[in-house]
C-alpha angles and dihedrals in degrees: 000000000000119000118220107281096230092054091042092053092047092048090051092047090055086063093042091252135136111214091208088066094051129084113243111226099180125234140201101223098030141333125304125195136181125216143160129240121194093272107021147016118253143192119228121198134193112191129176111239140147135242091276094045095065093071098057090043090056091046092052089054089049090053091051089050091050091055091047091049088052090058102264119140099247132151099256121227112244119213126228119249085266090060095250122138089205130029119202120207123187140194113177107306094344115102125186127191115211119198137169130202137173111266111249108246122231128032141274115278114258109238092202092058115080089198088066106023102057147106092286092059092044090053092049089047089053092048092052091051091046092050091050091050092048090052095046090060088072097040114113099182134079099075091146095051119102125265127218093269091056090055093046092049090051092049093047090052090048096049112088097169107114093205095048099043094075088057089057089052091051091048092051092051093047094049093046089062095054121101117257112203139136093268095056109018135051147105108325138175091249096195107049102149126135094274088061097053136052129211112226119177091334093312125112114229115198126211143160109062092173095123100031112140147154106289143135113286087238088068090071090046093050089051091052095051094041093054094041089056091045097047101042112098111249092233089062092059126077083197137336089250093053092048091048090054091048093048095047094047090057097036095049090047089058094040094053091056087070108022139013129220123187119246091254089069095050087054087059092059093102088058092055093045088054089047091055091048091051092048096048092044089054095044093049098039097098096046107027093036091055122106087233093060120104113271094249092055092049091048092050092048093049092048092052091048092051091049092049095049092046092047089234116164116249086236133348109256129191100216 
């Protein structure tokens, strides 16, 4: 979407930027630009918000900075000349949040290249997630950032499919009964798939904390496996089940170097795979479920809907 030009220009000016000199990258929830400072490339975002939304946005940036300060390879937030991590611009009832962050170096791994999409990458991916979960156990900030029930409530309100909505209700009830403690639950990235990290000289660099929230650690792990299954070319799998075993063996090996989860949580992995399927189905329903969507998007959306309604597992796991 395109943000009102007057607000966009003002937001950019707060960071000493001229939008005409930046490269527009697009964006679904706002506008995203790329630029170059004297010493590094950066990403500049303009996102519609409200007076209450500014606080969690700032807290998400603070969490990313905390991880960077702890030694993780994270795209660091960059302050405005006024020293603010977020600049708020207003026009009447319209509120825009402007933020700037260092551009993550490297590139996304190519799933069709076995030299890049392999057990070594899966293990490093797992280690990054494990390190993040270990660090979040000691993080005291983020009080204004959503919890799992806020996300579920938003998804339930968004879902208008009469046959899918009961599955959201069942998911909510199942999650509500799970323990929430420091060893299993905390502030997580909540969207760490390969389009939200770069690989640079064999290191994974994480970015885009826009939907981070308080969730079970298994949420991040379910996201990783779901997207790995989705993104791996079919011809590179002997079967989905075999690939899932391969991926998890490597991923868990990396994860356990940094953080430990009891077996009871790994047995919940099918729940969090189903959660990711429900969430993506709901998010993409309006666009990918449209008759105007490309055929492959419509086919994916119909397949997810059928799996949800039939209560089929995303993949059969031997846990």
